[in-house]
C-alpha positions in Angstrom: 14.9 -2.5 -7.8 11.9 -0.4 -8.7 11.7 -1.9 -12.2 11.9 -5.5 -10.9 9.2 -4.8 -8.3 6.9 -3.1 -10.8 7.3 -6.1 -13.2 6.8 -8.6 -10.4 10.2 -10.3 -10.7 10.4 -11.9 -7.3 13.7 -13.6 -7.8 15.4 -10.4 -9.1 14.0 -8.5 -6.1 15.3 -11.3 -3.8 18.7 -11.1 -5.5 18.9 -7.3 -5.1 17.8 -7.5 -1.5 20.6 -10.1 -0.8 23.0 -7.5 -2.4 21.7 -4.9 0.1 20.2 -2.6 -2.5 18.1 0.0 -0.6 14.4 -0.9 -0.3 13.2 2.7 -0.1 14.9 4.2 -3.1 12.9 6.9 -4.8 15.8 8.0 -7.1 14.8 5.6 -9.9 11.1 6.3 -9.7 8.6 5.0 -7.2 9.8 3.1 -4.1 9.7 -0.6 -4.8 6.9 -1.4 -2.3 4.6 1.1 -4.0 5.5 -0.2 -7.5 4.8 -3.8 -6.4 1.5 -2.8 -4.7 0.4 -0.8 -7.7 1.1 -3.7 -10.0 -0.7 -6.3 -7.9 2.5 -8.3 -7.3 1.7 -9.8 -3.9 4.8 -12.1 -3.8 7.1 -9.1 -4.2 5.1 -7.1 -1.6 5.4 -10.0 0.8 9.2 -10.3 0.2 9.7 -6.5 0.7 7.7 -6.5 3.9 10.1 -9.0 5.4 12.6 -6.1 5.6 12.4 -4.3 8.9 13.7 -1.1 7.2 10.9 -0.9 4.5 8.9 2.3 4.6 5.3 1.0 4.4 3.9 4.5 4.3 5.7 5.7 1.2 5.6 9.2 -0.1 3.8 12.4 0.8 2.6 13.2 -2.8 3.1 11.2 -5.9 2.9 8.2 -6.1 0.3 7.4 -3.5 1.3 5.1 -0.6 1.1 1.3 -1.1 -2.1 0.9 1.0 -3.9 3.5 -1.2 -2.8 1.7 -4.4 -3.9 -1.7 -3.0 -7.3 -0.4 -2.0 -7.9 1.7 -5.2 -7.2 -1.3 -7.4 -9.1 -3.7 -5.2 -6.0 -5.8 -4.5 -7.3 -7.1 -1.2 -4.5 -9.7 -0.8 -1.9 -6.9 -0.9 -3.9 -4.6 1.4 -4.1 -7.5 3.9 -0.3 -8.1 3.7 0.4 -4.4 4.3 -1.9 -4.4 7.3 0.3 -7.0 9.0 2.8 -4.2 9.7 2.1 -2.4 13.0 3.7 0.8 11.7 1.4 1.3 8.7 -0.6 4.5 8.7 -4.2 3.3 8.4 -5.4 6.8 8.0 -3.1 7.7 5.1 -4.8 9.6 2.3 -4.1 10.1 -1.3 -2.8 13.6 -1.4 -2.2 14.0 -5.1 -4.3 11.7 -7.2 -7.9 11.2 -8.4 -9.3 10.8 -4.9 -7.5 13.5 -2.8 -8.0 13.2 0.9 -9.8 9.9 0.8 -8.7 7.2 3.2 -8.1 3.5 2.4 -11.2 2.7 4.6 -13.4 4.8 2.3 -11.9 3.3 -0.8 -12.5 -0.3 0.2 -16.1 0.7 1.1 -16.6 1.7 -2.5 -14.9 -1.2 -4.2 -16.7 -3.7 -2.0 -13.9 -5.6 -0.3 -15.7 -6.6 2.9 -12.8 -8.5 4.5 -10.3 -5.7 4.3 -13.0 -3.1 5.2 -13.8 -5.0 8.4 -10.1 -5.3 9.3 -9.5 -1.6 8.7 -12.7 -0.6 10.5 -11.7 -2.6 13.6 -8.1 -1.5 13.5 -7.1 0.6 16.6 -6.5 4.2 15.6 -8.4 4.2 12.3 -10.5 7.3 11.7 -14.0 5.9 11.5 -15.6 9.3 11.9 -14.1 10.5 8.6 -17.1 11.7 6.6 -15.6 10.3 3.4 -16.2 6.8 4.6 -19.9 7.3 4.6 -19.9 9.5 1.5 -18.1 6.9 -0.6 -19.8 3.8 0.9 -23.3 5.1 0.1 
């Protein structure tokens, strides 16, 4: 499923979901949600998010979680889709990549995506006091 998600093959992902292929499989590489988010494939992200068992927070190291990919690559539409899930960790950081320890809020401040920045900033529980938000936004 990871390959289909990375390539943006919506119908293949849909077929695999109908066959009950696991949505959080890391054996074949990145989890499908992370691969779809990293590739900018919003239709696949949306399809995967329909599954209640999807792990929206992803991994602890590599690859970065889907929200980090979406914000780093300025895929605002994907970030907005991910934020529809109540269980997403809005304070997740990239622990093992170019911007270690930086939150999604700080990243969108840098890339200039005002809509998702405002949504993240107003989200209950988001760490607005994180110094990196100001450091990166200036």
